[in-house]
C-alpha positions in Angstrom: -16.1 1.9 -20.2 -14.0 -0.6 -19.0 -11.2 2.1 -18.5 -13.0 3.8 -17.0 -14.4 1.2 -14.2 -10.6 -0.4 -13.9 -10.0 3.7 -12.6 -12.9 4.4 -10.8 -11.7 4.2 -7.6 -8.2 6.4 -8.4 -10.4 9.3 -10.0 -12.5 9.1 -6.5 -9.2 9.1 -4.8 -8.3 12.0 -7.0 -12.0 14.2 -6.8 -11.9 13.2 -2.9 -8.7 14.5 -2.6 -9.2 18.3 -4.5 -12.5 18.1 -2.1 -11.0 17.9 1.0 -8.4 20.2 0.5 -11.2 22.7 -0.2 -14.0 22.8 1.6 -15.1 19.0 2.4 -14.0 18.1 5.4 -14.5 14.3 5.4 -10.5 12.8 4.8 -9.3 10.9 1.5 -8.1 7.9 4.2 -11.3 6.5 4.2 -11.5 5.7 0.9 -8.0 5.2 0.6 -8.3 2.9 3.6 -10.6 0.9 1.7 -8.8 0.5 -1.2 -5.8 -0.8 0.7 -8.3 -3.2 2.3 -10.0 -4.4 -1.1 -7.3 -3.6 -3.5 -3.8 -4.2 -1.6 -0.8 -2.6 -0.8 0.3 -1.3 -4.6 -3.2 -0.1 -5.5 -3.3 1.7 -2.1 0.3 3.5 -3.1 -0.9 4.3 -6.4 -4.6 5.6 -5.2 -2.5 7.5 -2.3 -0.4 8.9 -4.7 -3.0 10.2 -6.9 -5.4 11.8 -3.8 -1.7 13.7 -2.8 -1.7 14.7 -6.0 -5.7 15.9 -6.0 -5.1 17.2 -2.5 -2.3 19.6 -4.1 -4.2 20.6 -6.6 -7.3 21.5 -4.2 -4.6 23.7 -2.2 -3.7 24.9 -5.3 -7.0 26.3 -6.3 -7.5 27.9 -2.2 -4.0 29.5 -2.7 -5.5 31.2 -5.4 -8.5 32.1 -3.7 -6.6 33.4 -1.3 -4.4 35.4 -2.8 -6.9 37.3 -5.2 -9.5 37.7 -2.0 -8.3 36.8 1.2 -10.9 37.7 3.2 -13.5 35.3 1.7 -10.9 32.7 1.4 -10.2 32.5 5.3 -14.1 32.7 6.2 -15.5 29.8 4.1 -12.4 27.6 5.6 -13.3 28.8 8.8 -16.9 27.6 8.4 -15.6 23.9 7.9 -16.4 22.1 11.2 -13.7 21.9 13.3 -11.7 24.8 12.1 -10.9 28.0 14.4 -9.2 30.8 14.6 -6.9 29.7 17.0 -5.9 27.1 14.5 -5.7 29.2 11.8 -3.1 31.4 14.0 -1.3 28.6 15.3 -0.4 27.3 11.8 0.5 31.2 10.5 3.0 31.3 13.3 4.5 27.7 11.7 4.3 28.8 8.6 5.9 32.6 9.0 8.7 30.4 10.8 9.7 28.5 7.5 6.3 27.5 5.1 7.2 24.6 3.7 7.9 22.7 7.4 5.0 24.3 8.6 2.8 22.9 5.9 4.4 19.4 6.1 4.3 19.0 9.7 0.6 20.2 9.0 -0.8 16.5 9.6 1.0 16.4 13.2 -1.1 19.2 14.3 -4.1 18.0 13.1 -4.7 20.9 11.3 -6.4 21.1 7.8 -4.6 21.2 4.7 -6.7 24.2 3.4 -5.7 26.2 6.3 -1.9 26.3 5.2 -3.4 26.9 1.5 -5.2 29.9 2.5 -1.8 30.8 4.0 0.4 30.2 2.1 0.6 33.2 -0.7 1.0 35.6 2.2 4.0 33.9 4.0 5.9 34.1 1.2 5.7 30.5 -0.4 5.0 30.5 -4.5 2.0 28.4 -6.2 4.1 25.8 -7.8 6.3 25.5 -4.8 3.3 25.5 -2.6 1.8 22.9 -4.8 4.9 20.5 -4.6 5.1 21.1 -1.0 0.9 19.9 -1.1 2.1 16.6 -2.0 5.1 15.9 0.0 2.8 17.2 2.8 0.0 14.7 2.3 1.3 11.5 1.0 3.3 10.4 3.6 -0.2 10.0 5.8 -2.4 8.7 3.1 0.6 5.3 2.8 0.2 4.9 5.9 -3.1 5.0 6.3 -3.5 2.9 3.0 -0.8 0.6 3.4 -1.5 0.1 6.7 -5.3 -1.1 5.9 -4.0 -3.3 3.6 -1.3 -5.1 6.0 -4.0 -5.3 8.7 -6.7 -6.6 6.4 -4.1 -9.0 4.9 -3.8 -10.3 8.1 -7.1 -10.2 9.6 -8.6 -12.0 7.1 -7.2 -15.2 8.0 -9.5 -15.4 11.3 -12.4 -13.0 9.9 -12.5 -13.0 6.3 -13.6 -10.6 3.9 -16.9 -8.9 4.5 -16.3 -8.8 8.9 -13.1 -7.1 8.0 -15.1 -4.5 5.1 -17.7 -4.0 8.4 -15.0 -3.9 10.9 -13.3 -0.8 8.8 -17.0 0.9 8.1 -17.2 0.6 11.6 -13.6 2.3 12.8 -14.2 5.1 10.2 -18.0 5.8 11.9 -16.4 5.7 15.0 -13.6 8.0 14.4 -16.0 10.5 12.8 -18.3 10.1 16.0 -15.6 10.9 18.4 -14.6 13.6 16.1 -17.4 15.8 16.0 -18.2 14.6 19.7 -14.8 16.6 20.4 -15.3 19.2 17.9 -15.2 23.0 19.7 -17.9 24.7 18.9 
């Protein structure tokens, strides 16, 4: 029981990584920034890697679904909030030129990883290669967010204390998702 409690946040990071790479739409960065704030940079880096592996596993699930039933996988992904036909078309264009580069640079376009996962079997990516690309595509942002939260938290804790920092983090994520949903196309 003590071992599970010790690793509960890592397990949660893995599960959240899998979930967000499939059909869940809240990013693991929410949990990873909390881990960075509360547990420090080392724990944040470990959880980020674990979340990236989870995302890769979730991407593999979507890859296999799309390889077996592309229409159903595409319809399910298009039903996720803030994913549009135009986004899928843009990702397909990028992946058709170079599937790895398209997947790796995907986070810069705000295109969810699940979009790349359903396209990958149809642009020449093998399942094992795409799974490895999934870690490479997800890990940099996870590290930036989680270690950034750790460093910012450490700097601000001198002036604010720990509890106000947690409320600041919660407020930042609430603001982020309020803007996200307000700007989301219908």
